[in-house]
C-alpha positions in Angstrom: -5.6 -10.9 -7.0 -4.4 -10.5 -3.4 -4.0 -7.1 -1.9 -1.8 -6.2 1.1 -3.1 -3.3 3.2 -0.5 -1.5 5.4 -2.3 1.0 7.7 -1.6 1.9 11.3 -5.0 3.2 12.1 -7.1 0.2 13.2 -10.4 1.7 12.2 -9.2 2.5 8.6 -7.5 -0.9 8.4 -10.6 -2.7 9.4 -12.8 -0.6 7.1 -10.6 -1.2 4.1 -10.6 -4.9 4.9 -14.4 -5.1 5.0 -14.9 -3.0 1.9 -12.4 -5.1 -0.1 -14.0 -8.3 1.2 -17.4 -7.1 0.0 -15.9 -6.7 -3.5 -14.4 -10.2 -3.3 -10.9 -8.8 -3.2 -8.8 -11.0 -1.0 -6.5 -9.0 1.3 -4.1 -9.2 4.2 -4.0 -6.4 6.8 -0.8 -5.2 8.6 -0.3 -2.3 11.0 3.2 -1.0 10.0 5.9 -0.8 7.4 8.0 -3.6 8.9 5.0 -5.9 8.9 4.3 -4.9 5.3 7.9 -5.8 4.2 7.6 -9.2 6.1 4.2 -10.0 4.6 5.4 -9.1 1.1 8.4 -11.4 1.5 6.2 -14.3 2.6 3.2 -13.7 0.3 2.0 -13.5 -3.2 0.6 -10.0 -3.5 -0.4 -8.2 -6.7 -0.8 -4.9 -5.0 0.1 -3.1 -1.7 -1.9 -0.2 -0.4 0.7 1.5 1.8 0.0 4.2 4.4 2.8 6.7 4.2 2.9 7.7 7.9 3.3 4.7 10.2 5.3 4.1 13.3 8.6 2.2 13.4 9.0 2.0 9.6 7.0 4.4 7.5 5.5 3.6 4.1 8.2 5.4 2.1 11.0 3.4 3.7 9.1 0.2 3.5 8.7 0.8 -0.2 12.4 1.5 -0.6 13.2 -1.8 1.1 10.8 -3.7 -1.1 12.2 -2.1 -4.3 15.7 -2.9 -3.2 14.8 -6.6 -2.5 13.0 -6.8 -5.8 16.3 -5.8 -7.5 17.9 -9.0 -6.2 15.0 -11.4 -6.4 13.2 -10.0 -9.4 9.5 -9.1 -9.9 7.6 -6.0 -9.2 4.6 -5.4 -6.9 2.5 -2.4 -7.5 2.5 -0.1 -4.4 -0.2 2.6 -4.0 0.5 5.3 -1.4 -2.3 6.3 1.0 -1.8 9.6 2.7 -3.6 12.6 4.2 -0.9 14.8 2.7 -2.4 15.9 -0.7 0.2 18.4 -1.9 2.0 17.8 -5.2 5.3 17.6 -3.4 3.9 14.8 -1.3 2.8 12.8 -4.3 6.3 13.3 -5.9 8.0 12.1 -2.7 5.9 8.9 -2.9 6.7 8.3 -6.5 10.5 9.0 -5.8 10.4 6.3 -3.1 9.2 3.8 -5.7 5.5 3.9 -5.3 3.4 3.4 -8.4 0.4 5.4 -7.5 -1.2 7.7 -4.9 -4.5 8.2 -3.2 -5.3 10.9 -0.7 -7.2 10.5 2.5 -10.0 10.5 3.3 -10.1 7.6 0.7 -12.8 7.7 -1.9 -13.6 4.0 -2.2 -14.7 4.2 -5.9 -11.3 5.9 -6.7 -9.6 3.2 -4.7 -11.4 0.4 -6.7 -10.4 2.1 -9.9 -6.7 2.1 -8.8 -7.0 -1.5 -7.8 -8.3 -2.3 -11.2 -5.6 -0.2 -12.9 -2.6 -1.6 -10.9 -3.9 -5.0 -9.8 
């Protein structure tokens, strides 16, 4: 299973990459929503971990673009929102954008692994 991590914070991005590698989960790392859409178009990902607040193209809009493109080309990639906003309305906004799941920051790595197993 290959995971795409879209996270603008370089420290968090690198940490997630290292932690996933230690669990033998292959992953690609990108720094914004536009790069996430491009990587998804060119790769075979089972799961996308998508930061919600990123510059240029945020995670919500990137998810909407991916879902729209899936409509014409078929398939469905699971997308998990990662955000520091932990209110119920924030979760609902992520789900309305087409995300399949949600994890709040700071990220509990055991919870993240559970989500990867559930959606991956």
